[in-house]
PQR file with spaces between the fields and no chain letter, atoms N, CA, C, O and H, PARSE charges and radii, in Angstrom:
ATOM       1  N    MET     1       8.968  329.811  230.969 -0.4000 1.5000
ATOM       2  CA   MET     1       9.741  330.411  229.971 -0.0000 2.0000
ATOM       3  C    MET     1       9.872  329.778  228.734  0.5500 1.7000
ATOM       4  O    MET     1       9.807  328.559  228.575 -0.5500 1.4000
ATOM       5  N    ALA     2      10.083  330.720  227.737 -0.4000 1.5000
ATOM       6  CA   ALA     2       9.675  330.597  226.268 -0.0000 2.0000
ATOM       7  C    ALA     2      10.436  329.497  225.736  0.5500 1.7000
ATOM       8  O    ALA     2      11.613  329.399  226.085 -0.5500 1.4000
ATOM       9  H    ALA     2      10.136  331.710  227.866  0.4000 1.0000
ATOM      10  N    PRO     3       9.913  328.608  224.898 -0.5600 1.5000
ATOM      11  CA   PRO     3      11.275  327.748  224.381  0.2800 2.0000
ATOM      12  C    PRO     3      12.207  328.583  223.333  0.5500 1.7000
ATOM      13  O    PRO     3      11.690  329.517  222.720 -0.5500 1.4000
ATOM      14  N    LEU     4      13.455  328.280  223.145 -0.4000 1.5000
ATOM      15  CA   LEU     4      14.294  328.643  222.629 -0.0000 2.0000
ATOM      16  C    LEU     4      14.335  328.565  221.103  0.5500 1.7000
ATOM      17  O    LEU     4      14.026  327.459  220.658 -0.5500 1.4000
ATOM      18  H    LEU     4      13.874  327.522  223.643  0.4000 1.0000
ATOM      19  N    THR     5      14.675  329.574  220.139 -0.4000 1.5000
ATOM      20  CA   THR     5      14.403  329.629  218.821 -0.0000 2.0000
ATOM      21  C    THR     5      15.580  328.551  218.236  0.5500 1.7000
ATOM      22  O    THR     5      16.392  328.184  219.084 -0.5500 1.4000
ATOM      23  H    THR     5      14.926  330.472  220.499  0.4000 1.0000
ATOM      24  N    PRO     6      15.730  328.059  216.983 -0.5600 1.5000
ATOM      25  CA   PRO     6      16.821  327.511  216.351  0.2800 2.0000
ATOM      26  C    PRO     6      18.214  328.218  216.561  0.5500 1.7000
ATOM      27  O    PRO     6      19.241  327.747  217.051 -0.5500 1.4000
ATOM      28  N    ASP     7      17.946  329.603  216.008 -0.4000 1.5000
ATOM      29  CA   ASP     7      19.138  330.098  216.533 -0.0000 2.0000
ATOM      30  C    ASP     7      19.698  330.571  217.527  0.5500 1.7000
ATOM      31  O    ASP     7      20.896  330.854  217.525 -0.5500 1.4000
ATOM      32  H    ASP     7      17.112  329.986  215.611  0.4000 1.0000
ATOM      33  N    GLU     8      18.753  330.768  218.759 -0.4000 1.5000
ATOM      34  CA   GLU     8      18.851  330.627  220.062 -0.0000 2.0000
ATOM      35  C    GLU     8      19.944  329.581  220.381  0.5500 1.7000
ATOM      36  O    GLU     8      21.111  329.797  220.705 -0.5500 1.4000
ATOM      37  H    GLU     8      17.780  330.538  218.761  0.4000 1.0000
ATOM      38  N    LEU     9      19.162  328.128  220.179 -0.4000 1.5000
ATOM      39  CA   LEU     9      19.920  326.944  220.465 -0.0000 2.0000
ATOM      40  C    LEU     9      21.185  326.836  219.831  0.5500 1.7000
ATOM      41  O    LEU     9      22.072  326.366  220.543 -0.5500 1.4000
ATOM      42  H    LEU     9      18.213  327.953  219.915  0.4000 1.0000
ATOM      43  N    ARG    10      21.563  327.227  218.398 -0.4000 1.5000
ATOM      44  CA   ARG    10      22.810  327.116  217.942 -0.0000 2.0000
ATOM      45  C    ARG    10      23.738  327.985  218.617  0.5500 1.7000
ATOM      46  O    ARG    10      24.908  327.609  218.697 -0.5500 1.4000
ATOM      47  H    ARG    10      20.843  327.609  217.819  0.4000 1.0000
ATOM      48  N    THR    11      23.451  328.917  219.036 -0.4000 1.5000
ATOM      49  CA   THR    11      24.375  329.903  219.553 -0.0000 2.0000
ATOM      50  C    THR    11      25.014  329.596  221.073  0.5500 1.7000
ATOM      51  O    THR    11      26.124  329.846  221.543 -0.5500 1.4000
ATOM      52  H    THR    11      22.502  329.223  218.971  0.4000 1.0000
ATOM      53  N    ARG    12      23.576  328.805  221.754 -0.4000 1.5000
ATOM      54  CA   ARG    12      23.988  328.061  223.264 -0.0000 2.0000
ATOM      55  C    ARG    12      24.640  326.987  222.910  0.5500 1.7000
ATOM      56  O    ARG    12      25.352  326.532  223.805 -0.5500 1.4000
ATOM      57  H    ARG    12      22.675  328.602  221.372  0.4000 1.0000
ATOM      58  N    GLU    13      24.648  326.361  221.812 -0.4000 1.5000
ATOM      59  CA   GLU    13      25.434  325.175  221.734 -0.0000 2.0000
ATOM      60  C    GLU    13      27.123  325.467  221.308  0.5500 1.7000
ATOM      61  O    GLU    13      28.084  324.836  221.748 -0.5500 1.4000
ATOM      62  H    GLU    13      24.070  326.731  221.085  0.4000 1.0000
ATOM      63  N    ARG    14      27.155  326.462  220.453 -0.4000 1.5000
ATOM      64  CA   ARG    14      28.784  327.243  220.240 -0.0000 2.0000
ATOM      65  C    ARG    14      28.937  327.851  221.316  0.5500 1.7000
ATOM      66  O    ARG    14      30.162  327.959  221.367 -0.5500 1.4000
ATOM      67  H    ARG    14      26.374  326.975  220.095  0.4000 1.0000
ATOM      68  N    VAL    15      28.475  328.391  222.341 -0.4000 1.5000
ATOM      69  CA   VAL    15      28.917  328.911  223.801 -0.0000 2.0000
ATOM      70  C    VAL    15      29.522  327.661  224.394  0.5500 1.7000
ATOM      71  O    VAL    15      30.742  327.532  224.494 -0.5500 1.4000
ATOM      72  H    VAL    15      27.479  328.302  222.300  0.4000 1.0000
ATOM      73  N    GLU    16      28.828  326.918  224.712 -0.4000 1.5000
ATOM      74  CA   GLU    16      28.780  325.549  225.430 -0.0000 2.0000
ATOM      75  C    GLU    16      30.216  324.669  225.205  0.5500 1.7000
ATOM      76  O    GLU    16      30.992  324.107  225.978 -0.5500 1.4000
ATOM      77  H    GLU    16      27.837  327.023  224.631  0.4000 1.0000
ATOM      78  N    THR    17      30.165  324.818  223.992 -0.4000 1.5000
ATOM      79  CA   THR    17      31.151  323.836  223.177 -0.0000 2.0000
ATOM      80  C    THR    17      32.546  324.634  223.238  0.5500 1.7000
ATOM      81  O    THR    17      33.579  323.986  223.409 -0.5500 1.4000
ATOM      82  H    THR    17      29.534  325.274  223.364  0.4000 1.0000
ATOM      83  N    LEU    18      32.593  326.101  223.094 -0.4000 1.5000
ATOM      84  CA   LEU    18      33.778  327.181  223.601 -0.0000 2.0000
ATOM      85  C    LEU    18      34.130  327.051  224.704  0.5500 1.7000
ATOM      86  O    LEU    18      35.341  326.976  224.911 -0.5500 1.4000
ATOM      87  H    LEU    18      31.754  326.628  222.954  0.4000 1.0000
ATOM      88  N    ILE    19      33.167  326.974  225.845 -0.4000 1.5000
ATOM      89  CA   ILE    19      33.447  326.499  227.356 -0.0000 2.0000
ATOM      90  C    ILE    19      34.158  325.301  227.737  0.5500 1.7000
ATOM      91  O    ILE    19      35.029  325.223  228.603 -0.5500 1.4000
ATOM      92  H    ILE    19      32.183  327.035  225.677  0.4000 1.0000
ATOM      93  N    ARG    20      33.635  324.234  226.901 -0.4000 1.5000
ATOM      94  CA   ARG    20      34.073  322.890  227.074 -0.0000 2.0000
ATOM      95  C    ARG    20      35.509  322.522  226.492  0.5500 1.7000
ATOM      96  O    ARG    20      36.280  321.670  226.933 -0.5500 1.4000
ATOM      97  H    ARG    20      32.927  324.297  226.197  0.4000 1.0000
ATOM      98  N    LEU    21      35.697  323.402  225.350 -0.4000 1.5000
ATOM      99  CA   LEU    21      36.980  323.418  224.868 -0.0000 2.0000
ATOM     100  C    LEU    21      37.963  324.253  225.776  0.5500 1.7000
ATOM     101  O    LEU    21      39.079  323.752  225.913 -0.5500 1.4000
ATOM     102  H    LEU    21      35.071  324.095  224.992  0.4000 1.0000
ATOM     103  N    ALA    22      37.746  325.328  226.353 -0.4000 1.5000
ATOM     104  CA   ALA    22      38.480  326.056  227.060 -0.0000 2.0000
ATOM     105  C    ALA    22      38.802  325.621  228.310  0.5500 1.7000
ATOM     106  O    ALA    22      39.891  325.938  228.788 -0.5500 1.4000
ATOM     107  H    ALA    22      36.840  325.735  226.242  0.4000 1.0000
ATOM     108  N    ALA    23      37.962  324.884  228.971 -0.4000 1.5000
ATOM     109  CA   ALA    23      38.119  324.299  230.294 -0.0000 2.0000
ATOM     110  C    ALA    23      39.291  323.814  230.862  0.5500 1.7000
ATOM     111  O    ALA    23      39.687  324.232  231.950 -0.5500 1.4000
ATOM     112  H    ALA    23      37.077  324.626  228.583  0.4000 1.0000
ATOM     113  N    PRO    24      39.959  322.852  230.129 -0.5600 1.5000
ATOM     114  CA   PRO    24      41.366  322.296  230.560  0.2800 2.0000
ATOM     115  C    PRO    24      42.312  323.463  230.532  0.5500 1.7000
ATOM     116  O    PRO    24      43.011  323.623  231.533 -0.5500 1.4000
ATOM     117  N    ALA    25      42.425  324.245  229.597 -0.4000 1.5000
ATOM     118  CA   ALA    25      43.403  325.133  229.402 -0.0000 2.0000
ATOM     119  C    ALA    25      43.152  326.197  230.815  0.5500 1.7000
ATOM     120  O    ALA    25      44.062  326.645  231.513 -0.5500 1.4000
ATOM     121  H    ALA    25      41.857  324.115  228.784  0.4000 1.0000
ATOM     122  N    LEU    26      41.883  326.415  230.979 -0.4000 1.5000
ATOM     123  CA   LEU    26      41.846  327.599  232.206 -0.0000 2.0000
ATOM     124  C    LEU    26      41.964  326.705  233.414  0.5500 1.7000
ATOM     125  O    LEU    26      42.089  327.334  234.465 -0.5500 1.4000
ATOM     126  H    LEU    26      41.143  326.051  230.412  0.4000 1.0000
ATOM     127  N    ASN    27      41.956  325.700  233.497 -0.4000 1.5000
ATOM     128  CA   ASN    27      42.326  324.590  234.593 -0.0000 2.0000
ATOM     129  C    ASN    27      43.625  324.584  234.691  0.5500 1.7000
ATOM     130  O    ASN    27      44.042  324.561  235.848 -0.5500 1.4000
ATOM     131  H    ASN    27      41.854  325.189  232.643  0.4000 1.0000
ATOM     132  N    LEU    28      44.454  324.597  233.801 -0.4000 1.5000
ATOM     133  CA   LEU    28      45.803  324.584  233.886 -0.0000 2.0000
ATOM     134  C    LEU    28      46.455  325.822  234.593  0.5500 1.7000
ATOM     135  O    LEU    28      47.297  325.784  235.490 -0.5500 1.4000
ATOM     136  H    LEU    28      44.115  324.615  232.861  0.4000 1.0000
ATOM     137  N    VAL    29      45.811  327.095  233.921 -0.4000 1.5000
ATOM     138  CA   VAL    29      46.280  328.225  233.967 -0.0000 2.0000
ATOM     139  C    VAL    29      46.032  328.457  235.674  0.5500 1.7000
ATOM     140  O    VAL    29      46.876  329.055  236.341 -0.5500 1.4000
ATOM     141  H    VAL    29      45.127  327.127  233.193  0.4000 1.0000
ATOM     142  N    LEU    30      44.823  327.931  236.254 -0.4000 1.5000
ATOM     143  CA   LEU    30      44.835  328.126  237.821 -0.0000 2.0000
ATOM     144  C    LEU    30      45.652  327.360  238.470  0.5500 1.7000
ATOM     145  O    LEU    30      46.203  327.793  239.483 -0.5500 1.4000
ATOM     146  H    LEU    30      44.137  327.446  235.711  0.4000 1.0000
ATOM     147  N    ALA    31      45.912  325.932  237.957 -0.4000 1.5000
ATOM     148  CA   ALA    31      46.936  324.980  238.679 -0.0000 2.0000
ATOM     149  C    ALA    31      48.382  325.805  238.954  0.5500 1.7000
ATOM     150  O    ALA    31      48.966  325.925  240.032 -0.5500 1.4000
ATOM     151  H    ALA    31      45.465  325.581  237.135  0.4000 1.0000
ATOM     152  N    VAL    32      48.739  326.290  237.745 -0.4000 1.5000
ATOM     153  CA   VAL    32      49.959  326.860  237.377 -0.0000 2.0000
ATOM     154  C    VAL    32      50.128  328.154  238.431  0.5500 1.7000
ATOM     155  O    VAL    32      51.138  328.378  239.098 -0.5500 1.4000
ATOM     156  H    VAL    32      48.265  326.192  236.869  0.4000 1.0000
ATOM     157  N    GLY    33      49.111  328.812  238.423 -0.4000 1.5000
ATOM     158  CA   GLY    33      48.870  330.244  239.260 -0.0000 2.0000
ATOM     159  C    GLY    33      49.141  329.710  240.871  0.5500 1.7000
ATOM     160  O    GLY    33      49.935  330.282  241.618 -0.5500 1.4000
ATOM     161  H    GLY    33      48.290  328.630  237.882  0.4000 1.0000
ATOM     162  N    GLU    34      48.485  328.734  241.192 -0.4000 1.5000
ATOM     163  CA   GLU    34      48.525  328.248  242.414 -0.0000 2.0000
ATOM     164  C    GLU    34      49.713  327.952  242.807  0.5500 1.7000
ATOM     165  O    GLU    34      50.145  328.450  243.847 -0.5500 1.4000
ATOM     166  H    GLU    34      47.840  328.270  240.585  0.4000 1.0000
ATOM     167  N    ARG    35      50.433  327.128  242.089 -0.4000 1.5000
ATOM     168  CA   ARG    35      51.775  326.575  242.279 -0.0000 2.0000
ATOM     169  C    ARG    35      52.726  327.619  242.400  0.5500 1.7000
ATOM     170  O    ARG    35      53.500  327.693  243.354 -0.5500 1.4000
ATOM     171  H    ARG    35      50.082  326.724  241.244  0.4000 1.0000
ATOM     172  N    LEU    36      52.686  328.579  241.285 -0.4000 1.5000
ATOM     173  CA   LEU    36      53.765  329.859  241.465 -0.0000 2.0000
ATOM     174  C    LEU    36      53.457  330.619  242.633  0.5500 1.7000
ATOM     175  O    LEU    36      54.414  331.118  243.225 -0.5500 1.4000
ATOM     176  H    LEU    36      52.057  328.518  240.509  0.4000 1.0000
ATOM     177  N    SER    37      52.158  330.827  243.138 -0.4000 1.5000
ATOM     178  CA   SER    37      52.138  331.678  244.307 -0.0000 2.0000
ATOM     179  C    SER    37      52.701  330.930  245.327  0.5500 1.7000
ATOM     180  O    SER    37      53.427  331.569  246.089 -0.5500 1.4000
ATOM     181  H    SER    37      51.381  330.421  242.658  0.4000 1.0000
ATOM     182  N    ARG    38      52.544  329.600  245.575 -0.4000 1.5000
ATOM     183  CA   ARG    38      53.123  329.035  246.911 -0.0000 2.0000
ATOM     184  C    ARG    38      54.482  329.139  246.906  0.5500 1.7000
ATOM     185  O    ARG    38      55.123  329.265  247.949 -0.5500 1.4000
ATOM     186  H    ARG    38      51.954  329.081  244.957  0.4000 1.0000
ATOM     187  N    LEU    39      55.215  329.077  245.298 -0.4000 1.5000
ATOM     188  CA   LEU    39      56.691  329.094  245.567 -0.0000 2.0000
ATOM     189  C    LEU    39      57.002  330.657  245.924  0.5500 1.7000
ATOM     190  O    LEU    39      57.961  330.837  246.673 -0.5500 1.4000
ATOM     191  H    LEU    39      54.694  328.975  244.451  0.4000 1.0000
ATOM     192  N    VAL    40      56.359  331.695  245.509 -0.4000 1.5000
ATOM     193  CA   VAL    40      56.843  332.805  245.696 -0.0000 2.0000
ATOM     194  C    VAL    40      56.553  333.159  247.223  0.5500 1.7000
ATOM     195  O    VAL    40      57.452  333.630  247.919 -0.5500 1.4000
ATOM     196  H    VAL    40      55.579  331.549  244.900  0.4000 1.0000
ATOM     197  N    GLU    41      55.468  332.956  247.651 -0.4000 1.5000
ATOM     198  CA   GLU    41      55.248  333.310  248.944 -0.0000 2.0000
ATOM     199  C    GLU    41      54.238  332.132  249.648  0.5500 1.7000
ATOM     200  O    GLU    41      53.015  331.994  249.611 -0.5500 1.4000
ATOM     201  H    GLU    41      54.737  332.573  247.085  0.4000 1.0000
ATOM     202  N    PRO    42      55.379  331.302  250.343 -0.5600 1.5000
ATOM     203  CA   PRO    42      54.832  329.940  250.881  0.2800 2.0000
ATOM     204  C    PRO    42      53.628  330.251  251.996  0.5500 1.7000
ATOM     205  O    PRO    42      52.598  329.580  252.064 -0.5500 1.4000
ATOM     206  N    GLU    43      53.884  331.189  252.708 -0.4000 1.5000
ATOM     207  CA   GLU    43      53.008  331.662  253.746 -0.0000 2.0000
ATOM     208  C    GLU    43      52.686  332.808  253.639  0.5500 1.7000
ATOM     209  O    GLU    43      53.458  333.767  253.620 -0.5500 1.4000
ATOM     210  H    GLU    43      54.720  331.735  252.653  0.4000 1.0000
ATOM     211  N    ASP    44      50.986  332.847  253.521 -0.4000 1.5000
ATOM     212  CA   ASP    44      50.585  334.287  253.395 -0.0000 2.0000
ATOM     213  C    ASP    44      50.021  334.949  254.770  0.5500 1.7000
ATOM     214  O    ASP    44      49.056  334.581  255.441 -0.5500 1.4000
ATOM     215  H    ASP    44      50.359  332.068  253.537  0.4000 1.0000
ATOM     216  N    HIS    45      50.783  335.879  254.957 -0.4000 1.5000
ATOM     217  CA   HIS    45      50.584  336.447  256.405 -0.0000 2.0000
ATOM     218  C    HIS    45      49.283  337.421  256.692  0.5500 1.7000
ATOM     219  O    HIS    45      48.872  337.735  257.809 -0.5500 1.4000
ATOM     220  H    HIS    45      51.566  336.178  254.412  0.4000 1.0000
ATOM     221  N    GLU    46      48.764  337.804  255.494 -0.4000 1.5000
ATOM     222  CA   GLU    46      47.540  338.541  255.417 -0.0000 2.0000
ATOM     223  C    GLU    46      46.217  337.746  255.246  0.5500 1.7000
ATOM     224  O    GLU    46      45.149  338.357  255.292 -0.5500 1.4000
ATOM     225  H    GLU    46      49.098  337.550  254.586  0.4000 1.0000
ATOM     226  N    TYR    47      46.255  336.384  255.048 -0.4000 1.5000
ATOM     227  CA   TYR    47      45.231  335.516  254.974 -0.0000 2.0000
ATOM     228  C    TYR    47      44.500  335.266  256.378  0.5500 1.7000
ATOM     229  O    TYR    47      45.045  334.923  257.427 -0.5500 1.4000
ATOM     230  H    TYR    47      47.123  335.888  255.011  0.4000 1.0000
ATOM     231  N    TYR    48      43.227  335.502  256.170 -0.4000 1.5000
ATOM     232  CA   TYR    48      42.158  334.897  257.082 -0.0000 2.0000
ATOM     233  C    TYR    48      41.137  334.088  256.756  0.5500 1.7000
ATOM     234  O    TYR    48      40.466  334.506  255.812 -0.5500 1.4000
ATOM     235  H    TYR    48      42.785  335.781  255.318  0.4000 1.0000
ATOM     236  N    PRO    49      40.742  332.898  257.305 -0.5600 1.5000
ATOM     237  CA   PRO    49      39.906  332.236  256.752  0.2800 2.0000
ATOM     238  C    PRO    49      38.340  332.989  256.831  0.5500 1.7000
ATOM     239  O    PRO    49      37.926  333.468  257.887 -0.5500 1.4000
ATOM     240  N    PRO    50      37.399  333.020  255.317 -0.5600 1.5000
ATOM     241  CA   PRO    50      36.316  333.664  255.543  0.2800 2.0000
ATOM     242  C    PRO    50      35.360  333.299  256.574  0.5500 1.7000
ATOM     243  O    PRO    50      34.367  334.027  256.569 -0.5500 1.4000
ATOM     244  N    ARG    51      35.364  332.414  257.431 -0.4000 1.5000
ATOM     245  CA   ARG    51      34.463  332.053  258.442 -0.0000 2.0000
ATOM     246  C    ARG    51      35.135  331.631  259.361  0.5500 1.7000
ATOM     247  O    ARG    51      35.760  330.656  258.944 -0.5500 1.4000
ATOM     248  H    ARG    51      36.170  331.822  257.435  0.4000 1.0000
ATOM     249  N    PRO    52      35.426  331.894  260.731 -0.5600 1.5000
ATOM     250  CA   PRO    52      36.338  331.380  261.834  0.2800 2.0000
ATOM     251  C    PRO    52      35.444  330.105  262.100  0.5500 1.7000
ATOM     252  O    PRO    52      34.219  330.165  262.212 -0.5500 1.4000
ATOM     253  N    THR    53      36.198  328.929  262.190 -0.4000 1.5000
ATOM     254  CA   THR    53      35.866  327.496  262.500 -0.0000 2.0000
ATOM     255  C    THR    53      35.663  327.315  263.937  0.5500 1.7000
ATOM     256  O    THR    53      36.702  327.521  264.564 -0.5500 1.4000
ATOM     257  H    THR    53      37.192  328.880  262.099  0.4000 1.0000
ATOM     258  N    PRO    54      34.830  327.050  264.536 -0.5600 1.5000
ATOM     259  CA   PRO    54      34.547  326.993  266.362  0.2800 2.0000
ATOM     260  C    PRO    54      35.382  325.699  266.478  0.5500 1.7000
ATOM     261  O    PRO    54      35.472  324.828  265.613 -0.5500 1.4000
ATOM     262  N    ASN    55      35.963  325.714  267.660 -0.4000 1.5000
ATOM     263  CA   ASN    55      36.733  324.756  268.176 -0.0000 2.0000
ATOM     264  C    ASN    55      35.757  323.115  268.381  0.5500 1.7000
ATOM     265  O    ASN    55      34.847  323.175  269.208 -0.5500 1.4000
ATOM     266  H    ASN    55      35.890  326.421  268.363  0.4000 1.0000
ATOM     267  N    THR    56      35.886  322.253  267.922 -0.4000 1.5000
ATOM     268  CA   THR    56      35.086  321.412  267.772 -0.0000 2.0000
ATOM     269  C    THR    56      35.348  320.050  268.759  0.5500 1.7000
ATOM     270  O    THR    56      34.800  318.948  268.739 -0.5500 1.4000
ATOM     271  H    THR    56      36.625  322.204  267.251  0.4000 1.0000
ATOM     272  N    SER    57      36.418  320.595  269.629 -0.4000 1.5000
ATOM     273  CA   SER    57      36.475  319.347  270.261 -0.0000 2.0000
ATOM     274  C    SER    57      35.910  318.629  271.112  0.5500 1.7000
ATOM     275  O    SER    57      36.174  317.461  271.399 -0.5500 1.4000
ATOM     276  H    SER    57      36.864  321.490  269.645  0.4000 1.0000
ATOM     277  N    GLU    58      34.979  319.426  271.613 -0.4000 1.5000
ATOM     278  CA   GLU    58      33.735  318.985  272.499 -0.0000 2.0000
ATOM     279  C    GLU    58      32.538  319.202  272.053  0.5500 1.7000
ATOM     280  O    GLU    58      32.259  320.318  271.616 -0.5500 1.4000
ATOM     281  H    GLU    58      34.765  320.375  271.379  0.4000 1.0000
ATOM     282  N    PRO    59      31.571  318.149  272.077 -0.5600 1.5000
ATOM     283  CA   PRO    59      30.336  318.409  271.532  0.2800 2.0000
ATOM     284  C    PRO    59      29.539  319.479  272.381  0.5500 1.7000
ATOM     285  O    PRO    59      29.610  319.629  273.601 -0.5500 1.4000
ATOM     286  N    PRO    60      28.902  320.065  271.645 -0.5600 1.5000
ATOM     287  CA   PRO    60      27.760  320.982  272.522  0.2800 2.0000
ATOM     288  C    PRO    60      27.071  320.470  273.567  0.5500 1.7000
ATOM     289  O    PRO    60      26.667  319.307  273.574 -0.5500 1.4000
ATOM     290  N    PRO    61      26.890  321.295  274.519 -0.5600 1.5000
ATOM     291  CA   PRO    61      25.770  320.571  275.642  0.2800 2.0000
ATOM     292  C    PRO    61      24.490  320.405  275.127  0.5500 1.7000
ATOM     293  O    PRO    61      24.083  321.170  274.253 -0.5500 1.4000
ATOM     294  N    PRO    62      23.606  319.234  275.687 -0.5600 1.5000
ATOM     295  CA   PRO    62      22.539  318.900  274.899  0.2800 2.0000
ATOM     296  C    PRO    62      21.431  320.156  275.473  0.5500 1.7000
ATOM     297  O    PRO    62      21.666  320.702  276.551 -0.5500 1.4000
ATOM     298  N    PRO    63      20.437  320.474  274.794 -0.5600 1.5000
ATOM     299  CA   PRO    63      19.600  321.761  275.293  0.2800 2.0000
ATOM     300  C    PRO    63      18.846  321.063  276.367  0.5500 1.7000
ATOM     301  O    PRO    63      18.662  319.847  276.428 -0.5500 1.4000
ATOM     302  N    SER    64      18.408  322.007  277.251 -0.4000 1.5000
ATOM     303  CA   SER    64      17.889  321.402  278.396 -0.0000 2.0000
ATOM     304  C    SER    64      16.195  321.280  278.225  0.5500 1.7000
ATOM     305  O    SER    64      15.567  322.123  277.583 -0.5500 1.4000
ATOM     306  H    SER    64      18.557  322.995  277.202  0.4000 1.0000
ATOM     307  N    GLN    65      15.644  320.295  278.785 -0.4000 1.5000
ATOM     308  CA   GLN    65      14.505  319.767  278.515 -0.0000 2.0000
ATOM     309  C    GLN    65      13.433  320.373  279.801  0.5500 1.7000
ATOM     310  O    GLN    65      13.541  320.168  281.010 -0.5500 1.4000
ATOM     311  H    GLN    65      16.155  319.610  279.306  0.4000 1.0000
ATOM     312  N    GLN    66      12.542  321.060  279.181 -0.4000 1.5000
ATOM     313  CA   GLN    66      11.560  321.734  280.090 -0.0000 2.0000
ATOM     314  C    GLN    66      10.238  320.894  279.983  0.5500 1.7000
ATOM     315  O    GLN    66       9.572  320.754  278.957 -0.5500 1.4000
ATOM     316  H    GLN    66      12.454  321.227  278.199  0.4000 1.0000
ATOM     317  N    ALA    67       9.979  320.370  281.196 -0.4000 1.5000
ATOM     318  CA   ALA    67       8.460  319.709  280.945 -0.0000 2.0000
ATOM     319  C    ALA    67       7.086  320.565  281.519  0.5500 1.7000
ATOM     320  O    ALA    67       5.957  320.105  281.350 -0.5500 1.4000
ATOM     321  H    ALA    67      10.520  320.484  282.029  0.4000 1.0000
């Protein structure tokens, strides 16, 4: 990858600064939205986990060792 020019470095620093300044406000928006959604509809009937978790109450059996 080629080294960045001074203009590109300045632009990158400005964008990173802007992101750093906006991050707390965006985190607040997400937190408020989550709280509001839980107040409006405490239980989401249409929710299903992205990956079903297996029942891990018992460990899987050891693999058979063939000699």
